[in-house]
N, C-alpha and C positions, 0 to 999 in steps of 0.2 A: 772455395772458402767463402762463407757467407759474410757480407759486410752490412752493418746496421744501415738502414735506409734514412740517411741524414736529411735529405731534402724533404721527404715525407715527414720526418720528425720535426723540422722547422714549422710546417703548417700545423702539425698536431699541437705543438707547444703554444703557437699563437691562438689556436682554437680554444685550448684550455684556458689560456689567459683571458679570453673573452667570456668565460664562464660556462663553457660547454663540457659535457663529459665525453671523452674520446677513447677509442680503442684503436691501436695500430696493429695491423696484421702484415707480416712480411711473408709474402708468398714465395720468395726466392729461398727462404728457409724451410718451406713446407714440403714434405715428401709427396703429398697428395693435395693439390690445390683445392679440389672440390670439397674434400672432407674438412680442410682447414676453414674454408669459407662457411661451410655448413655449421660447423661448431661455433665460430665466432659470431655469426649472425644469430644463432639459437641462444647463445649465452648473453649477448649484448642488446639485441633488438634495435638496431640503429634506425634512426629516422632519416638519415642521409648517409649515403656511401660515397666516398671519394676513391678514386683509383688514379695512381700516379704512373704516368708513361715516361720512362727515362730514355729508351732507345727505340728508334723506328726500324733500323736495319743494322748490319754490321760493317757497312761501307766497303765490302769486298766485291770488287768489279767482277772478278773471275767466277765466283760462285756465291752471289749475294744471299743472305738469309733475311727474309722479312719477319720481323719479330712481333708484329701486331697480332698475329694469330693467337698467341698465348694470352694476350690481353683481352681479345675478343672472347675467348673461352672462359676466362675469369669473370668477365662481365656477364656472360650467360649463366654461369653458376650463381652469381649474385641475384639475378632475375629470377632464377628458380626457387630461391628460398626467401626472397624479400621483395616487397613492393616499394621500398625506399627509393627515392630518386637517386640516380648515379651521376656524379660530377667527375669529369676528367681534369687532370692537370699534369704538371711535370715538364721537364725540359723538351722531351720529344714531342709531347702534345703542343707545346707552345710554338714549335716551328710549323706545325700543320694543324692549326686550330679548327678550321672548317672541314677539311677533307678527313681528318682522323676522327672527328666527332661523328661524321656521316658514316664512315667505314665501320666504326665500333658500335654505333647505335646507342650511345649513352643519351641522357636527358639534357645535359649541358656540359660546358667545359670552361675552364679559366685559363687564359693565356697569361704567362708570366708569373710573377710573384704572387703566392697565395696567402701570405700571412695577413694581409689586410682584406683582400678580396673574398676569401672563403668565409670568414666570420661575418662579413657584411652580408654575403649571400644568405647565410643561415638566418641572420636577423630579418632580412626582407621576406624570406619564405615563411618565417614564424609569424611575421606581421601581415602576411598575405599582401604585401605591397608590390609595387612594380619591381622588375628585376633589372634595373639600370645600374648594374654593378660593373666597375671598370674592369675590362678584360674579359667579360662573360660572353660566351657564345651560345646561342640557342639553335637547335636543328632548324634549318630552312629560314632562319631569321637573322643569322649572322651576329655581328658584334653589337652588343647592347649599349656600351659606353666605352669611350676611349680608355685604354689601359693606363695606369699610373705606375710610378716607380717610387719605392720606399727610400726616402732621403736619409733617415736616421735608422740605420740598421740595428743600432743598440736597443731600440724600443721593443724589439722582438728578440727574445733570448734564443741562443743556440740550444738545441736539444740537450736535455739532461739525461744521463744514463739511467737514472731511476725511473724515467717515464718511457723507455724505449724497450722493444723486445730485443734482448741481447742473445748472441749465439752461444751455444754450449762449447765446451772444448777449450783449446789454448788461445785465449784472447791475445796473447803476446805476439802471435803470428799474423794478426790482422792489421792491415793498413787502414786506419779509421779515416774516412774522408771528412775534410773540414774546409769550409770557405770563408775567407776573411774579407773578401771584396767581391762586388758584383759589377758588371758592366765593362765594356771594352770599346774604346774609341778608334781603334786601329784600322777596322774595315778591310781586312785581308779579303781578296776577291772571292774566295770560296767559303768563307766562314759564316756560321749560323748564330754565333754567340750574341750578336746585337739583337737578333730576333727573340732570344730568350731573356736576356738580361738588360738590354738597352745599351746605349753608346756612352753613357756617363759613368765613370768609376765612383762607386760609392763604397765606403769602408766601415768596418766595425772598429771600435776603439781598441787599442792594444790591450787595455785592461780587461775588456769583455773576452777578447780571444784567450788571454792567459787564464782567466777564470775558468772558461769552458775547457780548456786543455787540462787544468788541474783536476777537474771533476772526472774527466774521462781517464786520466792516468790513474786516479784513485780506484776507478772501477775495473782496472786491469788492462788498459789499452795504451801502452807506451809508444806505439808506432803510429805516426800521423802522416796522412797524405793530404797536403794542402792543394785543393783542386781548383784554386784561383787560376784563371787562364793565363795570366801573366803575373807570377808571384813578385817579380821584381819592379812592377810598376804600381804606383809611383815609387821611385827609388828611395826617397826619404822615409816613406811609410814602411817599406820592406826592411830597411836597415834598422829602423827604431824597433819594429816588431821582433826582429832577431835579437836585439839587445835586451829587450824586456823578457823574452823567453829564456835567454841564458841567465839573466839576473834572478829569474824565479827558480832556477835549479829544478826544472821539471823531470829531468831524467829521460827525455824523449829522444827517439830517433825519428827523422822525418825526411819526406821527399816532396818535391814540388815541380811545377811547370814553369820554365823560364823563357822569356822573350829574349832572343840573342842580342838585342841592342840594350845599351844603358846598363851593362854589367861592369862593376868596378871591383878592384882588389879589396876595397873596404867593405863592400856588400858581401862578397864571397867569404872573406874572413869571418864577418859577423854570422853568416849562415852556418859555417863549419863550427863555430864556437857554440852556436844554439843547438847543435845536433843534426844538421842536415847532412845526409849521407848519400843521396842519390837525386839527380834531376832529370826531367824530360827537357831536352833542348830542341825546341821546335823550329829549326831553321828552314826545313822543307825543300831547299834547293842550295846548290853550291854555285849556281850560275848568276852573275850580276843581272843579266837580262831577264831571267825568269823571276828573280826576287822582285824586280821592278814591276813585272806584269802581275804578280801576286799582291802588289801594294805592301810589300814588306819595307819597313823603315830602318833597315840595317844593311850592311855590306858584308861580303865574305870575310873581310879582314876583321870585322867585329865578331863574327862567328868564331874565328880562329882564336882571337884574344880571349873570349869568354871560355872556350874550351880548355885553353892552356891554364887560365886562372883556376878553373874548377879542378883540373888535374893536380895543380900545385898544392891545393888544399885537401886532396884525397877524397873528393866528392865524385862518385861515379856518375857517368853520363849515358843517357840513351838518346841518340840522335834520331831525327825523322826526315825522311824524304817523300815528297809527293811528286810523282813523275807522270808525264803525259798531258799535262794541262796546257792551256793556250800558250802559243809561242814555243813550245817544247820541240826540239829537233835532236837528231842523233848527236850532234855536237854538244848541246847543252846537257844531255843525259850523261855523256862521257865526262864532261866537265864536272858535273855533280858527283858522280861516283869516284873520280880521282880525288876530288876535293875532300870528301868525307873520309876517304881511305887515309888521308894524310893527317886527320885530326886524332888527338889522344882520347877518343870516346871508347866506351866499354861495350856498347851494343848499338845497333842501328835497326830501326823499323822502316821498311820500304813499303809504300803503297803505290800501286800502278792503276791509274785512272782516279779521277777526283769526283766524289759524290756531289751532285748538283743540288743545292738548296734553294728554295724560293727567296726572292727579294735580295739576292746577292748579284754582284757584277758578273760572276761566272754564269749565273743563270741568264743574264741579259746577253752575254757573249754567245751562249749556246742558242738562244732564240735568233740572233743575228745570223748565226752560221747555219741555221736550219736544222740543228740537232734535236730541238724540242720545239713544241708549239707554244705561242704565248699563253695559251690557257691551260697548259699542263700543270696540274697541282704538285707534281713531283713526289707524291706520297710514296709511290713504289720506287725501289732504287733505280736511279738513273745516273749515269756517269758521263764525264767529259773525258774524251781521249782524242788526241790529234790523229786525224785520218791517216790510216795506213801505217801508223807508227807501232802499234801494239805487238805484232808478232816479233819484229826485231827487238823491241824494248824488253819483252819477257825473256827472250833468248840471251840477250845481253846481260840483263840483271842476274839471270840464273848462273851465267858463267862466272860473273864476279862473286856471287855468293858461294860457289862451290868450295872455295878455299878460305872462306871467312865464316866460321860457324857462329859468330856473334852477330851476324846480319840475318834478320828474319823478316818474313812477310807479316 
């Protein structure tokens, strides 16, 4: 199912707002990427081409899929039909700004938010001025100016359906991704969110979110997936947003990602009243010791309380376990499996081995233990797994999953 590229749409909207003509091409919706690029470039004659890199790999330790080959192929197609400079961006690119720029062979790349940086880059290029743009990387020259973070997200509108390539078919079956906040201060030991969005939570006004939702519902998208990493933080913002959505009578069904701490009955009630029907509950472990190592700021008792509240209000839950990280033992694995089996969740996603991202405390631990070298750029999928635990771990998890069809890898 094709989902509108909302991140790319945010940058496109800001670029139009700055006075530029923009064409958005969704290659995931194209049957033949080369033909789609050829037609788009021939019709539009771009002076600059931007390519958004969302994912680097699939985070699967057993059989990892490196996803940049498709992006490299698309970039090559662009080179074949246009001499326009190519600029990289997107969440995946922002984690690996230098190594992915070198691997893909683009002309430049913007780390982090593109709404300010990309139009500024276009202005500098048009003026033939120096390219000291915040977050901009050049091949062999590195970062040109320290990246900045947009403090007032409302100054850049969310994408409007009238300006986006929309999928054919039944739009009511699509979960439209929408982000109301950026940034995360929690610093879980394995997480790359801070590299992409920074550590400070910045939020759109409730009014701006409801206005955008109304436009997309009118365009035939009543299912919304709030992709904020922690929908319930800050709690007051989340609860007010839910009340404003309910008050607007949008008629939406939505899902979100919850941090298992700071979940109250008042918030869950407001979520249910506003149309929430499903959540991803990212607890990652049921062991107090492992939660501490992961730098999680909640306890198993809070996970259980949150899960019960969600079940009481009829909100479906998918839980998540990350197994095999620092400090993991046979005992903590069994503890986690027994714990999640006791929760009223509807499904469980298990991951064995944890993808190591640069500039995380997990990467520092892997260096200390000699699993990776200090100069490893980690672009190609690299995973942390406690030594000698993997065979037993896979056998044990498979045995638990055999009679639990709602548990998946």
